ROTIDO-874408 format. One line per field, with one value per residue (C-alpha): residue in three letters; x, y, z. Coordinates in Angstrom, 3 decimals, padded with zeros to 6 digits, m for minus. Last residue first. Layout:
aa: [ALA_...]
c1: [X_...]
c2: [Y_...]
c3: [Z_...]
//
This chain:
aa: [UNK_UNK_UNK_UNK_UNK_UNK_UNK_UNK_UNK_UNK_UNK_UNK_UNK_UNK_UNK_UNK_UNK_UNK_UNK_UNK_UNK_UNK_UNK_UNK_UNK_UNK_UNK_UNK_UNK_UNK_UNK_UNK_UNK_UNK_UNK_UNK_UNK_UNK_UNK_UNK_UNK_UNK_UNK_UNK_UNK_UNK_UNK_UNK_UNK_UNK_UNK_UNK_UNK_UNK_UNK_UNK_UNK_UNK_UNK_UNK_UNK_UNK_UNK_UNK_UNK_UNK_UNK_UNK_UNK_UNK_UNK_UNK_UNK_UNK_UNK_UNK_UNK_UNK_UNK_UNK_UNK_UNK_UNK_UNK_UNK_UNK_UNK_UNK_UNK_UNK_UNK_UNK_UNK_UNK_UNK_UNK_UNK_UNK_UNK_UNK_UNK_UNK_UNK_UNK_UNK_UNK_UNK_UNK_UNK_UNK_UNK_UNK_UNK_UNK_UNK_UNK_UNK_UNK_UNK_UNK_UNK_UNK_UNK_UNK_UNK_UNK_UNK_UNK_UNK_UNK_UNK_UNK_UNK_UNK_UNK_UNK_UNK_UNK_UNK_UNK_UNK_UNK_UNK_UNK_UNK_UNK_UNK_UNK_UNK_UNK_UNK_UNK_UNK_UNK_UNK_UNK_UNK_UNK_UNK_UNK_UNK_UNK_UNK_UNK_UNK_UNK_UNK_UNK_UNK_UNK_UNK_UNK_UNK_UNK_UNK_UNK_UNK_UNK_UNK_UNK_UNK_UNK_UNK_UNK_UNK_UNK_UNK_UNK_UNK_UNK_UNK_UNK_UNK_UNK_UNK_UNK_UNK_UNK_UNK_UNK_UNK_UNK_UNK_UNK_UNK_UNK_UNK_UNK_UNK_UNK_UNK_UNK_UNK_UNK_UNK_UNK_UNK_UNK_UNK_UNK_UNK_UNK_UNK_UNK_UNK_UNK_UNK_UNK_UNK_UNK_UNK_UNK_UNK_UNK_UNK_UNK_UNK_UNK_UNK_UNK_UNK_UNK_UNK_UNK_UNK_UNK_UNK_UNK_UNK_UNK_UNK_UNK_UNK_UNK_UNK_UNK_UNK_UNK_UNK_UNK_UNK_UNK_UNK_UNK_UNK_UNK_UNK_UNK_UNK_UNK_UNK_UNK_UNK_UNK_UNK_UNK_UNK_UNK_UNK_UNK_UNK_UNK_UNK_UNK_UNK_UNK_UNK_UNK_UNK_UNK_UNK_UNK_UNK_UNK_UNK_UNK]
c1: [128.704_129.541_126.259_124.658_121.824_123.845_126.383_123.936_121.745_124.672_126.026_122.234_122.078_125.452_124.479_121.085_122.986_125.714_122.468_121.032_124.148_123.394_120.968_123.013_124.889_121.595_122.508_119.674_118.298_114.169_113.317_110.867_113.057_115.959_113.577_112.712_116.631_117.241_114.349_112.087_112.851_111.552_115.280_115.546_111.415_112.598_115.997_114.473_111.141_114.014_116.074_113.096_111.948_115.045_114.343_112.126_113.777_114.498_116.935_116.899_115.137_111.845_109.196_106.568_105.939_109.437_109.184_105.865_107.453_110.132_108.106_105.939_108.942_110.391_107.451_107.405_110.357_109.589_106.729_103.244_101.527_099.304_095.869_096.830_096.877_099.571_098.554_099.224_098.287_099.547_096.365_096.720_094.830_093.588_090.050_091.489_092.047_092.560_088.909_089.101_091.775_090.707_087.681_087.718_091.289_092.710_090.921_091.131_095.342_094.910_093.110_095.780_098.811_097.404_096.860_100.517_100.871_102.723_105.743_104.968_107.822_108.899_112.386_112.142_116.373_115.388_111.655_108.809_106.360_103.218_101.722_100.014_097.191_094.548_091.930_094.065_095.389_097.842_099.028_096.295_096.081_099.623_102.600_105.142_105.517_106.249_108.901_110.564_110.884_112.250_109.731_110.057_106.357_105.031_107.011_106.328_102.672_101.786_103.512_101.759_098.739_099.089_100.310_097.054_094.753_096.497_095.524_092.440_091.857_091.274_094.461_097.191_097.415_101.034_100.911_102.651_105.681_105.868_105.217_108.276_110.087_108.994_110.504_113.956_114.112_117.186_120.626_122.598_125.948_128.479_130.489_134.190_134.277_136.385_137.023_136.502_139.570_140.094_142.634_138.995_137.698_139.754_137.480_139.583_137.363_135.489_132.112_131.121_128.299_129.512_132.629_130.536_128.328_131.384_132.425_129.349_128.956_132.352_131.750_128.759_130.878_133.781_131.218_129.607_132.972_133.148_130.123_130.516_134.535_132.481_132.715_134.135_137.676_137.136_136.115_139.395_140.594_137.661_138.625_142.413_141.686_139.580_142.037_144.872_142.764_142.895_140.054_140.959_138.961_135.859_137.538_137.888_138.715_139.505_142.372_140.660_138.592_135.808_132.501_131.610_132.670_130.223_127.837_128.382_127.939_124.735_123.923_124.914_123.459_120.099_119.979_120.958_118.048_116.002_116.917_118.343_116.818_120.207_118.841_115.913_117.215_120.931_120.501_118.095_120.919_123.307_121.110_121.014_124.567_125.407_123.172_124.371_127.676_128.158_131.493_133.530]
c2: [107.472_110.030_110.199_109.216_106.617_103.423_105.014_106.973_104.112_101.932_104.674_105.045_101.926_101.599_104.685_103.030_099.680_102.162_103.661_100.253_099.354_102.383_100.003_098.509_101.943_102.460_100.956_098.614_097.848_096.850_097.260_099.958_101.977_101.695_102.963_105.829_106.736_106.481_108.899_107.846_109.365_106.741_105.213_104.698_102.710_101.055_099.757_098.622_096.893_095.044_093.783_092.825_090.969_089.203_088.178_085.538_083.944_084.410_083.253_084.827_083.455_085.333_084.213_084.939_081.321_080.767_083.025_082.314_078.591_080.283_081.778_079.161_077.000_079.381_080.024_076.558_076.103_079.082_076.998_078.159_078.257_075.169_074.645_071.565_073.757_075.719_078.838_082.604_084.902_083.137_082.509_079.267_076.111_073.475_074.041_073.939_077.022_076.838_077.372_080.560_081.680_081.672_084.302_087.090_086.977_086.480_089.069_091.419_090.276_090.988_094.690_095.347_094.527_096.190_099.286_099.193_098.761_100.472_099.239_099.448_098.295_095.921_094.996_091.680_091.792_090.965_091.385_091.973_093.303_095.412_095.571_098.527_100.467_101.445_099.866_096.826_096.503_093.311_092.370_090.528_088.462_086.885_087.466_084.489_083.106_086.889_087.889_084.846_085.797_089.342_092.094_094.480_095.559_095.910_093.353_090.525_091.626_091.683_087.817_086.424_087.913_086.375_082.935_082.939_083.648_080.823_078.413_079.127_078.413_081.321_079.954_083.128_084.223_085.818_089.782_090.283_088.019_090.356_093.330_092.630_092.167_095.226_097.217_095.619_092.757_093.174_091.184_092.849_094.206_092.675_093.790_093.130_090.645_090.667_087.435_086.877_086.553_083.286_084.594_084.045_080.931_078.856_080.101_079.414_078.255_075.645_073.883_077.225_077.487_080.804_079.383_076.906_079.946_081.833_078.217_078.133_081.781_081.908_078.666_080.404_083.317_081.559_079.746_082.641_083.559_080.680_080.358_084.289_082.481_080.333_076.424_073.341_074.131_075.952_073.146_071.601_075.205_075.952_072.274_072.973_076.409_075.091_072.208_075.103_076.937_073.777_071.476_069.979_072.595_070.716_067.632_063.727_064.653_061.989_063.352_065.098_064.003_066.366_065.338_067.329_070.395_069.131_069.204_072.558_074.148_072.613_073.807_077.471_077.400_075.929_079.224_081.690_081.070_080.586_083.969_084.753_086.421_086.124_085.591_083.085_081.520_081.471_079.962_077.255_077.060_076.369_073.852_071.780_072.063_071.381_067.714_066.892_067.113_065.330_064.997_061.098]
c3: [077.863_074.758_073.465_076.813_076.530_077.792_080.003_081.902_081.977_083.509_085.530_087.248_088.311_090.277_091.988_092.782_093.892_096.169_097.801_098.676_100.834_102.795_104.192_106.729_107.713_108.820_111.790_113.443_109.991_110.871_106.729_107.219_109.627_107.287_104.339_106.010_107.281_103.140_102.677_099.773_096.443_093.646_093.381_096.906_096.908_094.164_096.229_098.980_097.697_095.450_097.973_100.208_097.090_096.816_100.184_099.231_096.118_092.318_090.312_087.390_084.219_085.000_082.697_085.062_085.464_086.697_089.169_090.151_090.980_092.461_094.978_095.829_096.483_099.078_100.902_101.129_102.389_105.093_106.261_106.097_109.512_109.743_108.139_106.373_102.484_104.350_106.451_106.129_108.712_111.847_114.663_115.214_113.423_115.619_114.318_110.778_108.425_104.611_103.608_106.156_104.832_101.073_100.758_103.712_104.093_101.213_099.179_101.866_101.560_097.562_098.131_100.743_098.617_095.783_097.872_099.965_103.056_105.670_108.005_111.794_114.006_116.971_117.878_119.511_118.720_114.894_113.723_114.982_112.881_112.820_109.670_108.495_106.223_109.280_107.714_106.923_110.208_110.243_113.445_114.438_112.149_113.263_110.811_111.439_107.623_106.669_109.388_108.468_104.890_105.643_105.221_102.530_103.061_099.529_098.143_100.685_100.615_097.162_097.245_100.303_099.075_095.482_096.898_099.118_096.190_094.749_097.791_098.287_094.458_091.713_090.743_089.718_086.284_086.837_087.353_090.538_088.971_085.853_087.654_089.777_086.646_085.612_088.373_088.132_090.384_092.611_093.649_096.771_096.182_097.435_100.803_101.018_103.479_107.029_108.512_112.129_113.983_115.875_119.135_121.562_120.228_122.652_125.378_128.486_131.968_130.332_131.332_133.348_131.742_131.013_129.296_127.298_125.849_125.460_123.321_121.026_120.119_119.157_117.167_115.110_114.535_112.760_110.954_110.017_107.915_106.481_105.053_103.401_102.666_100.297_101.966_100.666_100.800_103.878_105.434_106.203_107.019_109.107_111.240_111.349_113.260_115.840_116.763_116.580_119.142_121.708_122.748_126.019_128.283_126.899_128.761_127.585_124.168_121.121_118.837_115.913_112.972_112.372_113.698_116.492_114.149_111.588_114.206_115.251_111.706_111.132_114.304_113.725_110.297_111.520_114.273_111.924_109.631_112.685_113.705_116.749_119.554_121.802_124.890_123.941_120.971_121.553_124.620_122.906_120.671_123.332_125.312_122.041_121.144_124.447_124.957_121.116_122.227_125.128_124.751_124.132]
//
């Protein structure tokens, strides 16, 4: 019987420390590996007995229940895992080497319109510490375009309201400075002055956003808060934290911001990743032309 639990844990620890993988990536990797551990197959006495066809069979079976994007991520997860096993000298041949990572067409990201963002940020937040926090969280999320795991991990000392910037440590432990807008600064000032001191407990750490127990706001709590706020604003489309990141980039581009500046603020390693927002803007311009041009 394979020591799945220990090897999976060790691999995830390796990916955390050596590869700086985001929590969401680690969660998906663990999900994939534990599914593979339960996959019906001959009993293995050694890691070296796992063959490529076993992996292909596993991917084929789960493709009936998962979309193509998830399958691609699962292939990557398996490759990371077996490369780790080889590096740990538990196997001599990596069975994932023949596996090709599926190529996917890039879907254009969904966004909120500027009107929808205004509605979202204009809902009557309650004057409680929780309501003041939620207002500040949403304003910062849209003002900075941070990823949700970056948002919930921002420490107090990384926010400089006088300099109007937030210092962020993103993927690959790369640090970047992101400017803050006036409304975000105002909301953060109110939160820091009147709400966070009431949420903080003696054991609370330096994290900027705290929950009602004085602990760092979790990813799930952030999701629920964004969705609840969108519902209160009467927005019917599915709203989630990353949607505000997409909206941040698209709105900057539509108002003339330089693409490389947007790349820097988003923390994209490659400009090609940021260029997808030019397609979103082009799509918007085409729809406006078709709607209003007399021969559209």
